[in-house]
C-alpha positions, 0 to 999 in steps of 0.5 A: 545297521544304521538308522532307517532312511526316511522315505515316506511322503512329506506331510502338510505344513503346520499352522503359524505360531502366535506373534511374539511380544514387541521388542523394547529396543530404542526407536531408530533415527527419523527418516529424511524429509520427503520431496515438496509437493506440487504448487496448488492452483492459483486462486480467483482474481479479487475485485477491481478497485475504482478507477483513479483520476487520469491525466498529467498530475491528475488535475493538481496545480502547483503555484509558486507565489513571490510577494511584491511586499505589503500583501496581507489580503490578496488573490492568487491566479490559478494558471489553468482554470479549474472545472468549478470553484469547489477545489482543495488548497494547501500551502507551504512557506517556500522562503519567507522572512517570517512564517505568517498565519495564513487563511484561504477563505471560501466564505464570500462570493469571489473568495474562490473562482475557477481562476483565482483564490483569496489569501489572507495573512496575519502580517504583511508579506515582505518583498521576495517572500515565497509561498507555494500553493497546491490546487487540486480537484475534490 
């Protein structure tokens, strides 16, 4: 006779056994980089700087002076009168036979007015020498 058939009721499932030790295998390759996150919110607007001067050239005037010859203490006329006699001056040679030392004094009454300024050179200018002056408000 053969083995008896198991015909009884199935019992409950037994408890899970303990977890086994971690394997000692190599770490797998790194995964792909994820997508870039959304752009953050825009920061607050910074403080506004002071307003600059307005108008064409912001009050600067360029004067091209050509010597008649022999000048060494002379006045240069400002084309458009300045607001007051407190203004800045710079100069550059613009075609001179020799580069003189040059002073733009503001010591005596009349050295600078709203319509002209005084120039003193270390040597007489030669006819045709050219100097460029820039007059600007300060």
